[in-house]
C-alpha positions, 0 to 999 in steps of 0.5 A, spaced: 485 757 052 489 754 058 490 746 059 484 743 062 490 737 066 494 742 067 495 746 075 496 752 076 500 758 082 498 765 084 505 767 081 502 764 074 506 758 072 504 752 070 504 744 073 503 739 069 504 732 072 507 725 070 508 720 075 512 722 080 514 729 077 511 736 075 513 738 069 513 746 070 513 752 066 509 760 066 503 762 063 500 765 056 498 770 061 505 771 064 509 771 057 504 776 055 506 779 060 513 780 060 514 781 052 519 778 048 523 773 052 531 774 051 534 770 056 533 764 062 536 762 067 535 756 071 538 751 076 541 744 075 539 737 076 540 735 082 539 741 086 533 741 091 528 746 093 522 747 098 514 749 095 514 756 092 522 758 093 525 761 086 528 756 082 531 762 076 529 768 073 526 769 065 529 775 062 524 780 057 526 787 053 523 790 058 523 786 065 525 780 069 521 775 073 523 771 077 521 764 076 518 760 083 517 751 084 510 751 086 512 743 089 518 741 094 522 737 090 529 735 086 530 738 079 531 732 074 531 736 068 532 743 065 529 745 058 535 745 055 533 748 049 531 755 052 539 756 052 539 758 044 533 759 043 529 763 049 523 765 046 520 757 046 517 761 053 512 766 048 512 761 043 510 756 047 509 756 053 505 751 055 508 745 051 515 746 049 517 752 052 517 748 058 522 749 064 523 745 068 522 737 071 521 737 079 521 730 081 515 732 088 518 730 095 509 731 097 503 731 093 499 735 097 503 740 095 499 739 089 492 741 093 494 748 093 494 749 085 488 752 082 485 748 076 484 752 070 477 755 071 480 758 077 486 761 073 482 765 069 478 767 074 484 768 078 487 773 073 480 776 069 479 779 077 487 781 076 486 785 070 480 789 072 
């Protein structure tokens, strides 16, 4: 269910590493919990954040959720498609519904992330 090449956070974000850039999105579990996404607020490219900083929000018909960056670094790209089509977060959370790309400043930030198997166990324990 969760791509094995991605890494995952306890805040339900996923990370796909591409050289020195991390593509970040929210997991399928997160989008299911949120329900129908109606608005996504993301940072501007060029902004720099520390790991675990809040970088935006996702609004659904039933909740507003903060989005955190799993790694420290500079935002190099945001998913502009989400401005007109925020439902991409629901329709394809691990693909076209990605949120931002972060040029990370320390690869050690990735050490704190879970692999797909550990994330699935984490989600299952939370549902108990």
